[in-house]
N, C-alpha and C positions, 0 to 999 in steps of 0.2 A: 426453347419456353423453358420455364425451370416447373418443378413438382406442383408448384399454388397456382401456377395458367394451368396444369391440366388437370386440377381438382376443380378449377372454377368449373373449365369447361365439363366436365361430368355433372356437377350439379346444374348448369345451363340444361344438359341434353334431355335428364332429368325434370329438369322444370318444364320444358319445353311445351307441351301439352296444358299442363294444366297451370302453371305460371299460379301455382299455390305457395309457392317457394320465395322466402320474406329478403328484399334486398338486405337487409342486415346478411341473413345467411350466406347470400352470394357474393355479399363483399367483405368480410369478416372470417368466414368459417373456411375457407382455402389455406388462411395462413395458421390458425389454428391447426390443419391438420396434418397441413406441413412439418411443424414444429413437433407434433406430434410423432410423427413417420419416422425424424430424424434421429428423435432421443428412443422410440421402439428399434431402429434397427440399427442401432452404435454399436453392438455385437460386431458389425461387420465389418471395424474397422480397428477391434480388438484382437491382438493372437493370446488368448489365454494362459499361455504356455508360461506366459510372463508371473503370471502371480504365483506358480509354484517354483521359483528360483529360491527362496529364502527360507531355507528347511532347516530342522532343530535337529540333533544328532540322539538319540531315543537307546533305550540296553535292551528291551526286550523289545522284539516284532509279532504282540498280539495286537487285535483287531482294534481298530480304529472308526468307530463309527458317526457319520452323523444321519438323523432322521429328519420328514416331514419337513425338510424344506419347502420353503413354498417359492413357485416360481410363473410366469407369463411368457409365451411366440405366438408365434403369428403363424397361424400356418402355412405353407407357401403354395398350399393348392387353391386356395379361397381368400386368402391376406383376412381371413376372421380371427381371432383370436385362440389360444386353448393355454389352461392353467391346471396348478395341481401341486403335488406335490411329490420332492424325489427322496427318495434315503439312498444314503451309499454306504461302504464299508470298504477299508482298504487294510493289506497285510503292509506295514512296513518291511522294509530293511533297511534298517539302520537309522533311517532317518522318518522326520513328519513334517508335516504344514497346519501351518495356523489354520483354525478351522473356518475363520471369515476367508480364507483365499482360497477354501474348496468354496462357498458361495458365488464369491466372483469370480470363477471358471464356470458355472453354471448359471450365472446371470450372461456370462457373455457370450455362450452357446444360444442361450437362449432370447437375447437382444436380436435376430435373424432370422429374416422366414425359413423355415422349419419344418422337417418331419419329428414328429415324435419318435419315431424310432434311429433316425441319424439324432437328432440329440441324446441318445441315452448310451447311442454309441462313440460319438465323439467324447462327452465328457466321460465314458470308461477309458476310451487312449487316450486322452491326453493325461488322465492320474496316472497311470500303469506305464506310460514313456516319462513322463517329466518324472516323478516320484523313484524310477526303478525301481520299484516295490514289489513285493510276491505276486500279489495277488487285487485285484478289484471286483466290485461288486457293487451295479447302480439299477434300481428299482426306481420307474417312473410312473408314475399313476396321472391321470392328464383326463379334464374334461374337456368337449374340442365343441368350441359352438359353429362351428361348422356342419356336428351330427345333431345339436340340440336343434338352433334358431332354423334351420332350412334343412331341405334335405330331408330326412329319413324322421326327422325331431322327434329322437330320441332323448329324449330328456332325465337328465341324472344319472347317463349314463357313462363311464371311465372306462378308457383306454390303459392296458398295462405295459409297460414294456420291460425289458432285461438286457442286460450288458453283461459280462461276466470275464476275466478275463485270468492268465496265469493258475495261482492255485486253487484259485476255485473251481477251475473244471477239473482240475487233477484230487483234490481233496473232496468231496461230497457233504461231509461232513459241516466243513464252512458254511457252505450257502444253506445249510439247516440251520444252524448257527444263528449266520445273519438275519434268516428271513422268520427265529422266533422271536431276537432282538427288537425286528422294527414292525412287530402286530401288537 
């Protein structure tokens, strides 16, 4: 049985008592959902490190920061979306990557069933390891529809997670500089 058939069975089960869901929904919606899931979870088949292979030499190792990168992902506990902004900075060690490549890394990790805490750590680890940089700091701020649409129904609430590697852990002034820049 393929994904589309499983989705059709879910719709039929939901509709079993009321019979209020239209035939059009039962007939066409499973295919639309299957297409959506394949796109939404496309990051499962991507190794994000591939986006960080092409580097450029730099003469100075000053902080590189990208701020307010929009993302969306799917909570692996409820299969409901969470979305928000990611800001990250890194201290190079003689080489940098393109800004778009960082965004591709974020997209590859976020297009998987995820936990926000793991998403934050995976991005930090990937950049730290692939660039062999001096340090990286990642801040993820997201709204979880599993908290706003169901359960506690805490509309507008946000979850913030951070991950730091390298010199951001040994030089507190770098964390302070990063936080001041993303405000």
